[in-house]
N, C-alpha and C positions, 0 to 999 in steps of 0.2 A: 553087918556088911563090911566088905573090904573097900575102903575109899582110897583111890590113887590120887596123888598130887605130883604133877610133873613140871619140869622147867618149861616156861613159855618160849616158843620159838619165833614169835614175831619180833622184827627188828626193833630194837630200843624199847622192848617191853620189859619192865623191871618188876612188875607185880607178881605175886604168887596167890594161888587160889585159897589156900589154907595156912594161917599162921600157927605156930607151935601152940599158942594159947587156945585157939579154937580146936585144933587137933586134939589136944588133951581133953577138952570137954566132950568131943565126940567119942573118944576112947572110954571116958567114964560112963558114957551112955550105952557101952556095949559094942561099939564098932572098932575095926581095926583101920589104922591109917598107914598107907604105904607111900613113902616120899622118895622121889628120885633125888639122888645126891646133888647138892647145890641148887636145888629148886628154888629155895628161898634167899639164896645169897645176896641177890641184887636188891632184895627188900630189907636187908640187914638181919636176916635170920640164917644162922649157919646150921649144919648138920647136927651139931651137938645140942642145940636148942630143941630140935625135933626129937632127938633120941631121948633126951631128958623128959619130954612130954609123953613118951611111950611109943613113939612112931617107929616104924621099920624103915631102914634106909636101904633102897634097892636101886638096881639100874632101871632105866626107863622101860626097856623091854619086859623085865620081870614084873615091874609094878603094873604095866598095862595087860599083861598076859594073865594075871591073877586076880584082878580087881572086879568088884561088882558095880562100882560107881566110879567115874572119872571126873573129878572136879578141876575145871580150868577157868582161866579168864577168857582167852580167846578160843575160838572153834578149833577142834582138832584138825590136823592135816591129814593127807592120804596115808602117810606112813603110820601115824598114830592110830587112825582108824583100822588100818590093816592088822595092827598088833592086838587089838581088842577082841575079846571073845563075842560070839553072838549073844545077844540078849542083855548086854550090860546097859546101864544108864550113863549118859553123859549130861553134865550140868556146866554150861558156860554161855557166854555171849554167842549167838548164832546169826542173828539178823536174818531170819528165814526169808523174808520178802525180797531180800537182795541175793540170797544164797540158796536157791531152789536145788542147784546141782549138789551142794553139800548135803542137804536134807535127803536127797535121793541116795546118796552114797552111805549115809548113816542108816537109812531105812533098809538098804539091801542086806545089812548084817543084823537086821531086826533089832537095832539099838534103840532104846527109848531116849530121846533127846529133849532135854529141858533147856529152854532159852532164858537166860538171865535178863535179857533186854525185853522180854514180854511179860514181866511181872505186872498184873493189873494194878491200876492206880485206885485201890480201894483201901480203906483204913486199916483193915486187918492184915494187909500185905505190905504196910509201909516198912516194917523192919526187914523185908526181904528185897526191897527196891533198889538194886544195884545201880541202875541209871541215876537215881537221885543221889546216892551216897557218893558216887564217883563225880557227878556233875557239881556237887557242892565243893569238893576240893578243886575242881578245874575252874570254877568261878573265882575262887581265891587266888590261884595260881596266875590266871589270866591278868589280874591287876598287878601283881608282883612282877610278872613278865613285861607287861607294859611300862611299869615304872622303871624298870631296869633299862629300857631303851629310850626313855624320854630325856630331854636335856634340861629338865626342871624337876623341882621337888613338888609334892602334893599339897602341904599346908601353907596357910598364911604365916609369914615369918616377918616379925617386926625387929629390925636390927638398927644399930647406930648408923649403919651405912645406907639404910633405907628399908623400905618395906617390900617384901616378896609376896606378890598376889598369889592366891591359891589356884591350883590347876583345875581345869574343867574336864569332866569325864562324862561322856555319853554312852549309854548302855542300851543296846537293842535287845529287848526281850527280857521279861521279869519272871522267868521260870526259876527253877532251883539254881542253876548257874548264875543267872542274872541277878537274883536277889543276894547271893553271897557276894558277887562282884560289887553290888551296891554297898553292902555293909563293910566290905573290906576298903573300898575307896573312901567312904565317909570316915572310917577310923583313921585312915591316913591323912585326912583333912582336906580332901578335895570337894569341889562343888559337883554334884552328881545330878544328872538329868537322864530320864529313862523313857523309852518308847516301846510300847507293846500293843499288838493288835486286839488284846482282850482287855476291855476297859475295866473289868472286875479286878485287875491287878493293881489299879491306882492306889487302893488303901494300903496294900502291902508295900508298895514302893515308898509311899509317904510315911509309913511307920518306921522305915529304915533311914528316913532323912533325905531321900531323894525326891526330886521334882518330876512329876509325871507329865509327859507331853501328850496332850489330848488331840485326837484326830476327829475333826468335825464331819461326821458321816453317819448316815442311818445304818450302814452296814456293821454287823458285828461278826467277829470270827467265831466259827463253830470249833468247839473243843472236842477231841476224840482221844481217849486214853491219856489225858493230861497234856495233850499236844494240840496246838492250833492246827486246824486244817487250812489248806491253801486259800488265801483271800483273793479277791478280784484285782485285775490290773488297775482299775479305778481307785480302789482302796490303797493300793501301794503307791500310786501317784499322789494321793492325798497325804498319805503318811510322809513321803518324801518332801512335800511342801512344808508340812508342819515341823519337820525335824531339821530341815536344812540349815536354818539359822544356828541351831545348837551344834550341828556338825561342823559348820564352818569356824566356830569358836573353840571347838574342843581340842584339848591337848592329847587326849587319849580317848579312843573309840573301842568298845568292846561289843562284838556281835555274837549273839547266842542262838539266833532263830533257826529252828529246825521244823520240818514237816514230816510226820511219821510216814515212812515208806516212800518218800519223794526226795528229789533234789532240793537242797536248801535254797530259799528264795534270795534272789540278788536285791540287797537293800542299799548298797553303795556302788554307784557307777564310776566309770573312770572319769566322767565329766565332774562329778561331785568331788572326787579325790583331788582333781586339779585346783579346786576352790578351797581346799582345806589349808590350814596353817602350815607354814614351812616347819618341819621338824616334829609334826604331830605323829601319832602312832596309832595304828589300827591292829587289834588282836582279834583275828577272825576264828572263833571257836567252832565255827560250822565248816571249817575248810575240808574235812574228811567227807562231807556230803556235797561238795561242790563249791561251798564258800558263800558267805553273805556279801563279800566284797568282790567286784568283778575282776580285780587285779590280784587276788590272793593266789599264792602258789604253795602247794602242799609241801610242808616241812622245809620252807624257805622263809627268809625274811627278804622281801622284795621292796626295794626303795623306788618308788614311782612318784614323779612330780614333787620330790621333797618330803614324801610321807613314808614311813616305814610300816610295811604291812607284814605282820607276823602270822604265818600260816602253820604253826606247830601243831601237829596232830597228837592225840593221845596224852593230853595234859595230866590226867591222873597218874600216869606212869612216872612223871617227873616228881611226884610225891609218893614213892612207892611203899614206904613203911605205913603211912596212914591209910593210903588207898588199899593196901593189902588187909590191914586190920578191919576196915569197913566191909570190904567185899567178902572176906572170910566170914564175918558175922551174918551177912546176907545170905551166904551159901548155908551156914548152919541153921539159920532160921527157916529157910526153904526146906531143907532136909528134914528138919524136925516136924515140919507141917506135912510133908509128903510121906514120911516113913516112920516106923518103929525100928527098934534094933533087930527086929526079925526080917525086915524088908519093907518094901514100898506097899502102900495100901491101894493104890490104883483106883482111886475115886475119881473116875474119868469125867464125871459131870459136875464135880466141885469146881467153883470159879477159878481158883489159883492153878489147879492141876490143869483144867481145860485151857486156861490162858497161856501157860508155859510149855505144854507138852507138844512138840512139833511132829514127832512120828513115834509109833509104838507098835511092837509085835508085827512089823511088816506093813504097817498102814501109815500113810502120810496123813496127818490130822489137819494140817494148815496149808 
């Protein structure tokens, strides 16, 4: 198959869907890889690297007009969809539940659209799980970003001039991003406390050296597709009560809580921010879905009541080389599962195909 890779057009997006190394492996497996000139430049991959890997360097329009498969990070826009032939396959993040209009546009051209954010959370799909691979990097970067905006260091430091006490870090959510944030903050020497609506995450938190903050309630969060479903207002109130002491002592707070297909829950109100330490920092990793902090602003650092609230979106894009390496492997593993070098197998009832395929041959499946 002819697989096209084009430059991402989202603002401040530095990732590329396929790296030269992965492209070379796909070519060895019998595919052709068509790369738009400078598609990987922001991820530190130049055209020469792709050429050495065996790729063809083309214009965007030529790559889109001749490909059988389009591999992207972000969903194609109207212009890109218009340049594609009928019946090709698109593999990218689609977030279909938020973008039904996009799915309809793809379906009108009988495009088969696979969504990288819909990889099922099952063991045999772990190496395709782009949400996890990118969240892992985002959790690391959130700690580094927070550290850069704090007015103090993380570790205990004993000097002739006196002792510097370690920073206190509070993390909301012990998913992939949260666990990586725990590990990173601990390596830097901080005292780390963690809150999560899923009590079963306690063991993972403690294995990384974090202290799990327990909420005393009979209610337990239901998990769907690896994500916690929305919990009751009563539970959130009890969580707030349990976490407040740690929140008001924290130097850095990282929030990662998301609910699949819904606005992110508000975990930190303005009233709570007012009671936080002067100079403390919040990194709101859920800002693209509305934010876990009431005062977060998308792609801004809002300083409110003496607290810096960082609402930077798309954290994986700030580590584009590593993020592209992992995402490209996710794409390769999904493609290897879905297709042979002769084309797609179209096993529509198979779990991974069924989970990721949003529309196919003029029918919307999700």
